[in-house]
N, C-alpha and C positions, 0 to 999 in steps of 0.2 A: 805093954808096948806106949812109946812116948809118942806125941803128937806128930812130930816130924818124921817119924819112921811109919805110920800109919796113914797110908794114901787115901783112905776114906774121909780122914779129918781134914784133907785139903780141898778148900772149896775153889772151884776154877771158874774164873770170870767170863764173861761173854765175850765176843768178838770186838766189842768198843769198851772193854774195862770194866770199871766199876760204874756203868750206866744204868741209869734206871731202866725199866724194862720199856721197850719200843712199841710203839704203837703198831697198828697193822701196817700203814702207810710206811712207817720208820723200817720195819722189817722187811718189807718189799724193796724198798730202796737199798737198805745194807746188804741184801742178798744177791739182788740183780747186779748192782754195781762191784761188788766185791767179786761175784763169778767173772765179771766183762774185766776187770783189773788183773786178776790171776791168769785169764786163759787166754787175755788178748796183749794188755799194756804190757805185762813183765817181758814176755819174751820179745815184743816188738822194740821196747825200750832198749833192751839189751842190743839187738841189731842196729838199731840206730846210733847208739853209742859208740858203735866200732865203724861207722861209715864215715866218710869226709862231710863236710856239712852240703856239699852239691848233691852228692849221693842222697842223703836224707832227705831232701826236697824234690828229687826227680820225679817224674811221672811213675814211675815204676817202683817207688820207695814203697814200704810197708806201712810207712805214716798215714797214707790215703785210706787205705782200708781200716786202719785202726780209729780214725776220724769219722769215717762213714758209720761204722760200727757204733760209735758214741752216740751220734746224731739219730741213729735208729732205736736208741734206747728210750729216746722219746722226754728227755729231762732238759727241755728247752725253756728259754724264758718265758713263754706264754704259760706253760705248765706250771713253773715256779712261781709265778706271779700269780696264777690262779688260786694259790693256796692261803689260808689265813696267815697271817704275818707269823704266829708262834710256830705253827707247823713249818711254814717256809724257811724259817731259820733253822729248825733242828733238821729239816730235809735237806738243805743246801750244806751244814755242817757233816752230815752223815755221808752225803754224795760225796764231797769234795775230799773229806779224809780219805776214803776208800780209793779216789782216783789218786791221790798222793801216797797211799799206799802201794798202789800198781807202779806208778812212775811221776815222778814229781814234774819233770821236764813235760812229759804229755798233759798231765793235769793243770799246769799252767798254761800250755799251748790251747786246751780248750775252755779254760776259763776266761781267758784274754779273748779269746773268738767270741764269746758271748757279749763282750761289754759294748759293743755299737748298738746291738739290740736292746741289752739291759738299760742303757741310759737313755736311749730313744724312749723308751715306755716309762722312764722314771722322770723325764723331763716332758712328757706328753706330747710327742711330735710323732703323728702318724705317718707322715711323708717321709720321715727318716727311719722309720721302723719298717717301713715297705723296702725300703733300699736295704736293709740290714734283716732279712729273715733268718730264723735259725739254720737253714741249710746253708747260707753263706757264713765263711770263716771270717772272723773280725781280727784287727789289732789295734792297738791303742798306742798313738803316738804322741808323747809329751815330750821325753828328754831330748836334749839338742846337745851336739859337739861341745859348744861352750858353757852349756846350762843345764848340767844333770840335776843336781840336787836342786838348784836355783827354781825349776820349773814346778816342783813339789812344794815350793814354797811362796806362790804367787802372791800371799799378804805380806811378803817382806818381815815376816815374825822373826826369821833368825839372820836377817841378812847383816853383814857386818856395816857398822855405821860409817866406815871410812871407805866402803867398797864402791865399785863403779861396775854396774851390770855390764855396760857395752852395748851393742847392737843385738837383738835378737837374733837367731839363726833362721826362724821361721816367721813369716808376717802373713796375716791376711787382711787385704786391704777391702773394707766395706765400702762399696760405693753404689749407691742406687739401689737397685735390684740385683746386684753381683755381688760375689764374693770372689776375689782373687788372691790366688795363694801363690808365694814364691818363698824358696829356701829349701831346707833340710831338717829331717830328724835324724837322730844319733841311731848308731848301729844297735843300740838296746831295745828297737822297736819288736815286741812280741808278735811272731808271725808276719812281720814286715815284708819279707820276702814272698810270701806265699799267700798272704790274705786277699779276699774278695772286695773287703770294705774296711775304711780306717775310720777310728774317732780320733780326730786331730785336735789338741790343744796347743795353742800357739797365740803369740802377739796380735793385737788388733790394731789396724790403722783405720782411723774413721776421718782422717784429714789433716790431724795436728800431729802425726808421727806416730810410729809403733809405741804402745806402752805394755808391756808384759803384764802390768797388776791389771790392766782392763782388755784382757786378751778375748779370745771367742772359742768356742767348740764346732767343730764344723763335721759333719758326715761325708766322708770322700769315697765314692766308687773307686776303686783302684785301677779301673781301666779308664778313668777320665783322661781326656788328653793333656798332656804334661807331666802326668805321674810316672816317676820312675823308681827304681830300686836298686841298691846296691849289693855287693856279694854278701852272701849268709855268713855270719860270724862264726869263728872257729873257738871253741871254749873248751875248758877243763870238765866242765859240769853242765848238767841239763843239756845235753847234745842233742835230744830228742826236741828240745823246744826251739825252732826256729827263730832267731833274730838278725835284722839286719836294717841298713840305713834306707830311707825314704825321701825321695826329691820332689820338689815341686816348681814346675818351671812355668810359670804364668798360667796356672790351672785356673779356670773360670766355671763358676758354679752360679747357680741360682739362691736367692736368698733364702728359700725354702730348704736348703742343705745344712742352713746355720741351726744348731742345736740349742747353742746359748751366745747371747751376746756379752758386749764388755759390762754391762751392767748386772748379768748374772754370771760373771767367769767364776769370781771367787768362791761361789757357793757351788758351782760345776765342779772345780778342782775338789773342793772339801768332799762333796759327795762320791765320786769316783775313787778319791784316794781311801776313804772310809770303807768302801765297798772291796776295793783291792786289798788292802790291809788285812780285813778280816778274812777274805779267802785265802791270802797266804798262810793266816794262821790254822786254817783247816787243812790246806794240803801238808804241810810241814810238820803236822800233827800226826798226819799218816806217814811220811816219810820217816818221822822218828818211831814211829809203832813198827815200822817194817824192819827198820835195824834191829830195835830190840827184840822182834820175834824170830829174826833169823839167828841173834847171838843166843836167844833162850833155847832153840831148836839144838844149835852147834853143841851148846855147852852139855846137853846130855848124850850127845854121840859121842863127841870128843873125850878119850880117855887118857889121862897122864897119872902118874903116882898109882897105877891099878885101879883108878877109879873114874867115873865120867866128873870131868872137870867141874860140874857144879857143885859137887861133893866139896870143893876145896872153898874155904871161907871168904877168899878175897873175890873169887868169881861169883859166888852168891851175892855177897855185898853189892859188887858192882852192878849186878844184873837188878838187884832191889830199885836202887838209886835211877837206874834208866828207867825201869817201870814207873817209879815214882814220878821223873820229870815228863814222862808223856801223858799220865794221868792228869797232871797239873796243867800241861799244855790244852787237853782237850776240854778239861772244866772251864779253864779261863775262856777259851775260844768260844764254845758254846753259850757261855753266859754274855760274851760280848755282842755276838750275834743276835742273839735273843733281843738283847737290849735295844740294838740299834734297829733292827726290823719290827720292834713294836712300841718305840718311842717316836713321839712327834719331834724330837731333836737329836737325831743321831751323833755319836760321840766319835770324833776322829781320833783324840787322844787315847780311849779305851780301845778303838781298833788296833793302834799301834802297839798296844800291851798284847794283843794277842798275837800280831806279826813278830815281834821282836821275841815273845818269849817261845813261840812254836818254833822260830827259825834257830834260835839259839838251842833250843831243846833238841832238834834234829841234828844239829850238827856236833852237839856234846856226846849224844845217845849214840849217834854213827862212828863217831870216835873211840867211845868205850867199847862199842860192839866189834871194830876192828882189833881192839888188844885182846878181847876173847878169842877172837879167830887167830890171833898172832901171825905168823908168817902167812898162812893161808890166806890170810885176808888181804894181803898186799897182791896175791895173784889174780888174774880175770877168771879164773876157775870158778871163784866164790863171787858172789854178788855184793859184797859190803863196801868194796873200794868204789863202785860205781856210786851207791848212794851215799857215801862220804863226801865224794866230788860234788855229786848233787845238792846235799845239803849245804856244802860251803859256800855255793854260788847263792843261796838263798839270803845270805847275810846282806848282800849289797843289793838285793833286788827288790823292787817297787819303794825306793829309798834305802840307803845304808842305814843300819840299825843306829848308829851314833848320832845322824841327823834327826833321824826318827825321836830319839831320846830327847834332843835337845829342844825339837819343837814342841814333842809332847810335854816335857817339863814346862815350857812356856803357857801353854795351855791350861797349866795346872795354879797360875797366878790368879790371886784373889783381889781384884782392885778394891773392895771394900775392906781388907785387912793391911793395906799400904798405906 
């Protein structure tokens, strides 16, 4: 009997592939989040995908019970930050991979929802942390109608030498003990139309005009006078993730709401971008894994040529490379998150490698999965077309991959070698 024909000789890997044995904490996280992802996220994600953007955020929408059950799981900011750095890194990787496996749009919504609280703790502001308890849904407002990727390049590292930035779309005037905000953020604010609290990154004006390179970070209660919201964005993918414009009309807050001033702004952009890109790496490792697992199961069920299609060389070959890519994305993402949570100086360009690798992997694997499903994959009867759309959105999310790669490449310049 050959090795391939003897099932006993085939070693089945665990739920996270070729991952070393998890700690007791790791197993508990994986099992509880996976159960939630399977029983709650997947069916609700499909329902939200087929609703209008307005229906998806209405009071009776299934989004709200899904969000409530996520909060009840207890994996909030205080819980995560109470762990030792290495265990925190592993826990977050497991947690967000499983959430991404369940539904990437909901996973990003829940992850973005934690950002005001997370950054308030990281930057040591107790007042802002009290404004953003885990029970309140957060949003991250940084990109602007005229300044998308520009806002993620506050240092102007890749700004064109002949470029003219123009006027920022959103400006916070720092005057005495007040912060006065005017302008708008673009339609890509995750949770923008439904959030309770916002972490706002914008240009600052301290008296000599607005300077996007010396901006500020403000925690803004979304019920503050002068805050309004646009329509929810209608998108091809990640439709479970609400996104929409946020407008600020002479919004006046005390200086206590200022999380980072002009002197700390570049570091604050670096910090949140590093965390967000790593988060994207974990979520879309899970999304790619979901596509692989669905295709793998289907290849055992579907018969053509008188045998399950996995017996055909081209299908087995394709599945192996899908598996390989997911394993590589997971390994890289875990390595990067561990490094950034345990290092005195986290690396943004390392986080960019995780984001680009995992999102590109999720799209390629979902595309190959649809090919295995063939005509059935084009129908809504099967989940793979939705995963493909969700994965495609990730390539332009939290910085399009091309911009991230250019900026990441510039971080590789070693002045000592020039």
